N, C-alpha and C positions, 0 to 999 in steps of 0.2 A: 514462221516468224517473218514479219514484213520489215524491211528497212525503210524508214520514213524518208521522204524526199523533202528538201527544203530549198528555198530560193537562194540561200547563201552559197557562194562558191568558195570552198576551202582550197588552200594551196598545200601541195606536198612540200617536202624539204627542198626539192629542186626548184620550187616556184611554179610548177605546173598545176593546173586544176586537179583537185582530188575528186575524181568521179566515183571512186569506190567500185567501179564496174569490173576492172581487171586486176583483182587482188589475189595474191597467192593464198592468204588467209584473210577472210573478210574482216574489216575493222570491227564490226559488231561482235564477231567471235573473239577477236583479240581482247576487246574491252571486257567482255563477260568472263573470259578465262582469267584475266588479270584480277578481276574482282573476286572470283571464286578462289583462286590460289592465295591471294592475300588474306581472305577471310579464313580459309582453312589453316593458314600459317599463324592465325591469331593476331594478325596485323590489321590496322585500320585502312580499308580501301578508299582513300581520298582521291580526288581527281588528280592531284599532283603525283601521287604514287602510281596511279594508273598510267599517267602520262610518261613517267620515268620508266615504268616497266615495259610499256608497249612501244615507246618512241614516237607515238602519234602526236599530232598537233593538239593543243588544248581545245581548240574549237571542235576538232573531230571527236575528241574524247567526250566533250560536253554533248555533242549531237548524239553519239552512240549511247550515252547514259540516258539521255532523254527518250530514245527509242526503247531501250531495255526497260525503263520505268513504265512507259506506255504499254508495253507488251506484258507487264506484270511479272517480269523475270527477276527484277531487283527492287529493293526498297531503300529509300534514303533515311538515314538516321544520323542527325547532327553532322552534316557535311561528309558523311561516310556512306558507303553503299554496301548492301548485303544481298547475296543471292537469296531468293525467296524460298526455294525448295531445297531443304537440307536433309541429308540422310546421314546416319551414323557411319562409322567405318565398316567396311565389308567384314563379315564374319567368316570363319572357316566353314567349308561345306565338305562333308564326307558322305559318299554313297557306297553302300555295301550290299551286294547281292548275296543273299543267304541261300544255303543248299536246299531249303524247303520251298524255294520259289518266291519268298518274300524279299522285299527290298527295304533296307533301313537307310533313312536319310537323316543325317545329323547336321544341324545348322546351329553353330554356337553351342549353347547348352540345351537346345531343343532337339528331340529325337522323334522321328516319324517312323512307324512300322507300316509298310504298305503291302497289300496283296498285289499280284501281277496286274489286274485291270486298273487299279489305282495308280500304280507306277507308270503304266502305259499312258494314262490320261495326263499325268504330271509331265511325262516326257514330251508329249505332244504340245502341251502348253508352253514348255520351256524351249522347244525347238525354234520357235520364232525369235526368241531373245538371242539364242545362240547364232542364228543366221544374221540377225541385225548386228551383233558384235563382230562377226566375221566380215560383214560388208563394210562396217565402219573402219576396221583395221585395214582393209584393202584400199578404201578411199584415202586413208592417211598415207599409205605406201605410194599410191598414185600421185598424191599431192607432192610428196617429196621428190618423186621422179620428175614431175612436171617442173618443179622449181629448178632442178638440176638442168633440165633441157632448156629452160628459159635463160638461165645463166650462160649456158654454152652458146645459145643463139645470139645473145647480146654481145658476147665476146667476138663471135664471128662477124657480126654486123659492124662492130668497131674496126675490126681488121680490114674488112672490105672498104669501109669509108676511108681508112688511112691509105690503102692502096690506090683508091680513086684519086685522093688528093695528090699522091705522088705522081700518078699518071698525068694529072693536069699540070704539074710543075715541071716534069721532065719529059719532053716529047720522045726521047729515046726509049722510054719505058711504056710507051703507048700500047704496045701489043700485049702487055701483061693481063689486062682486064677486058680485052676485046671480046672474049667469049662470054663474059658476064653481062655485057650491055651496060648502058648508062642509066 
């Protein structure tokens, strides 16, 4: 999925340019998830609701909607947006290994009776999905850890700036930050 580049420079809430390069959760993902969640909740995903849900600037929301539409991930219907690919709710899955070597797979109301080679092929096919799910869960964990570390670093940077300001104001405290450099 490509994020489109435009010549317009958007501003963050702090007034700085919104480059979209160093984001904890990319704005494109935030907008898509907001659309998906609003749609699943039976609400109309309008740009104003997306804006309120994500906290992004309206210009950023508009840009990300434009990119998502260009990628074919959403469709516009009367000033509302819908995810294009919709699946029903997940059904219960039960797998039973029978004493005679067969495997019974029950998905919702459908039941499959598999002999050992069929079950092995099915397992091989689903192994990739299981690995992908595990990898995505790990990525989410790492993103959370990264956000925590970024917050800690920002706090420490503010403390260092405050100490440097104190050092400049009071010559008697000059030795506090000598080891840190200027």
